[in-house]
MIKE-162778 format. One record per atom (N, C-alpha, C): residue in one letter; x, y, z. Coordinates in steps of 0.2 Angstrom, whole numbers, padded with zeros to 4 digits, always signed. Layout:
! MIKE-162778
aXYZ/...
! end
This chain:
! MIKE-162778
x+0088+0087-0055/x+0090+0086-0062/x+0085+0080-0065/x+0082+0082-0071/x+0077+0076-0074/x+0081+0071-0076/x+0078+0065-0076/x+0081+0059-0078/x+0077+0056-0084/x+0080+0054-0090/x+0076+0051-0095/x+0078+0044-0096/x+0073+0040-0097/x+0074+0032-0097/x+0071+0030-0104/x+0074+0025-0107/x+0072+0022-0113/x+0072+0014-0111/x+0066+0011-0111/x+0065+0005-0109/x+0062+0001-0115/x+0066-0004-0117/x+0064-0008-0123/x+0062-0015-0120/x+0056-0017-0122/x+0053-0024-0120/x+0051-0027-0127/x+0053-0034-0127/x+0052-0038-0133/x+0047-0043-0131/x+0041-0042-0134/x+0036-0048-0132/x+0037-0054-0136/x+0035-0059-0133/x+0035-0066-0137/x+0029-0065-0142/x+0030-0067-0148/x+0025-0065-0154/x+0018-0066-0152/x+0017-0072-0149/x+0010-0074-0148/x+0007-0070-0142/x+0011-0066-0139/x+0008-0063-0133/x+0009-0055-0134/x+0010-0053-0140/x+0011-0046-0141/x+0005-0041-0139/x-0001-0044-0141/x-0007-0039-0139/x-0008-0039-0132/x-0007-0045-0128/x-0007-0045-0121/x-0002-0040-0117/x+0004-0040-0120/x+0009-0036-0118/x+0008-0029-0118/x+0005-0027-0125/x+0003-0020-0126/x-0003-0018-0121/x-0007-0023-0120/x-0013-0021-0115/x-0011-0020-0109/x-0006-0024-0106/x-0003-0023-0099/x+0001-0017-0099/x+0004-0015-0104/x+0008-0009-0103/x+0003-0002-0104/x-0002-0003-0108/x-0007+0002-0108/x-0010+0004-0101/x-0012-0002-0098/x-0015-0002-0091/x-0010+0002-0086/x-0004+0000-0087/x+0001+0003-0082/x+0002+0011-0083/x+0002+0013-0090/x+0003+0020-0091/x-0001+0025-0087/x-0008+0024-0086/x-0012+0028-0083/x-0010+0029-0075/x-0008+0023-0072/x-0006+0023-0066/x+0001+0027-0064/x+0005+0026-0069/x+0012+0029-0069/x+0011+0036-0070/x+0007+0038-0074/x+0006+0045-0075/x+0004+0049-0069/x+0000+0045-0064/x-0002+0048-0058/x+0003+0048-0053/x+0009+0045-0054/x+0014+0045-0049/x+0018+0052-0049/x+0019+0054-0042/x+0023+0060-0041/x+0030+0060-0046/x+0031+0065-0049/x+0038+0066-0052/x+0038+0063-0059/x+0032+0060-0062/x+0032+0058-0068/x+0030+0064-0073/x+0035+0065-0078/x+0034+0070-0083/x+0032+0068-0090/x+0034+0062-0091/x+0033+0058-0097/x+0033+0051-0097/x+0029+0047-0099/x+0029+0040-0099/x+0025+0038-0105/x+0028+0036-0111/x+0025+0036-0117/x+0027+0030-0120/x+0022+0026-0123/x+0023+0019-0125/x+0024+0020-0133/x+0029+0017-0136/x+0030+0017-0144/x+0031+0010-0146/x+0030+0008-0152/x+0031+0001-0155/x+0035+0001-0161/x+0038-0004-0162/x+0041-0006-0168/x+0039-0013-0170/x+0041-0016-0176/x+0039-0022-0177/x+0040-0028-0172/x+0046-0027-0169/x+0048-0033-0165/x+0049-0031-0157/x+0047-0025-0155/x+0048-0022-0149/x+0044-0017-0147/x+0043-0015-0140/x+0039-0010-0138/x+0044-0006-0134/x+0044+0001-0134/x+0049+0005-0131/x+0045+0010-0127/x+0047+0011-0121/x+0044+0016-0116/x+0049+0022-0116/x+0047+0028-0117/x+0051+0033-0116/x+0049+0037-0109/x+0053+0038-0104/x+0051+0041-0099/x+0055+0047-0096/x+0052+0051-0093/x+0056+0057-0090/x+0053+0058-0083/x+0058+0058-0078/x+0056+0059-0071/x+0059+0066-0069/x+0056+0069-0064/x+0059+0075-0062/x+0065+0075-0058/x+0066+0069-0056/x+0073+0068-0052/x+0074+0061-0051/x+0080+0059-0049/x+0082+0053-0048/x+0078+0050-0042/x+0076+0054-0037/x+0072+0052-0031/x+0065+0050-0034/x+0062+0053-0038/x+0056+0052-0041/x+0056+0045-0044/x+0061+0044-0048/x+0062+0037-0052/x+0063+0032-0047/x+0067+0033-0042/x+0067+0028-0036/x+0061+0025-0034/x+0056+0031-0032/x+0050+0029-0029/x+0046+0025-0035/x+0046+0027-0041/x+0043+0023-0046/x+0045+0016-0046/x+0051+0015-0046/x+0054+0008-0047/x+0052+0004-0041/x+0050+0006-0036/x+0047+0002-0030/x+0040+0002-0029/x+0036+0006-0034/x+0029+0007-0034/x+0025+0001-0036/x+0018+0002-0034/x+0013-0004-0036/x+0013-0005-0043/x+0013+0001-0047/x+0012+0000-0055/x+0017-0005-0058/x+0023-0004-0056/x+0028-0008-0059/x+0028-0015-0057/x+0026-0016-0050/x+0025-0023-0047/x+0020-0027-0051/x+0014-0023-0052/x+0008-0026-0056/x+0010-0027-0063/x+0014-0023-0066/x+0016-0024-0073/x+0020-0030-0074/x+0025-0031-0069/x+0030-0036-0069/x+0026-0043-0069/x+0021-0043-0065/x+0017-0050-0065/x+0013-0050-0071/x+0011-0045-0074/x+0007-0046-0080/x+0011-0048-0086/x+0017-0046-0086/x+0022-0048-0091/x+0025-0054-0091/x+0025-0058-0085/x+0029-0064-0084/x+0027-0069-0089/x+0031-0072-0092/x+0030-0077-0097/x+0028-0075-0104/x+0027-0068-0104/x+0025-0065-0111/x+0030-0061-0115/x+0036-0061-0112/x+0042-0057-0114/x+0048-0061-0115/x+0052-0059-0119/x+0059-0063-0120/x+0063-0063-0115/x+0063-0058-0110/x+0067-0057-0104/x+0066-0050-0102/x+0071-0049-0097/x+0070-0042-0093/x+0070-0037-0099/x+0067-0031-0097/x+0067-0025-0101/x+0075-0023-0102/x+0077-0020-0107/x+0083-0017-0108/x+0082-0009-0106/x+0085-0007-0100/x+0083-0001-0097/x+0089+0004-0098/x+0089+0009-0101/x+0095+0014-0102/x+0093+0021-0099/x+0097+0022-0094/x+0096+0029-0090/x+0100+0034-0094/x+0097+0040-0095/x+0100+0045-0100/x+0100+0052-0096/x+0105+0056-0097/x+0105+0063-0095/x+0106+0067-0101/x+0101+0072-0101/x+0101+0076-0107/x+0108+0080-0109/x+0109+0081-0115/x+0114+0085-0117/x+0111+0090-0122/x+0109+0096-0119/x+0105+0101-0123/x+0109+0103-0129/x+0105+0104-0134/x+0108+0106-0140/x+0102+0110-0144/x+0104+0114-0148/x+0099+0118-0152/x+0094+0122-0148/x+0088+0122-0151/x+0082+0126-0147/x+0081+0122-0141/x+0080+0126-0135/x+0078+0122-0129/x+0073+0118-0129/x+0067+0120-0132/x+0060+0116-0133/x+0061+0110-0137/x+0066+0110-0142/x+0067+0104-0146/x+0073+0100-0145/x+0077+0103-0141/x+0084+0100-0140/x+0085+0095-0135/x+0079+0094-0130/x+0079+0090-0125/x+0073+0088-0122/x+0072+0082-0119/x+0066+0080-0116/x+0064+0083-0110/
! end
């Protein structure tokens, strides 16, 4: 069963561009990971949000232990207000299949 993640990262204002650059660099590596169906970066005025979809909990577990996240963690150290707020979601299909779930 697919797993959807919403991870919110709040950069320290003066490091915002560096945080975005680090996240952009990580995206390509994560896209190449087995089981990655979606890994998309979005922004708001005060935060950055990654929306992720993994083909299974097992693929997510491998991602969490992978080099891309380890490298990203180092790149973000001292540039964010704290640990990302990570929410694990399960789809509740509604409406049209193509539009009602990730």
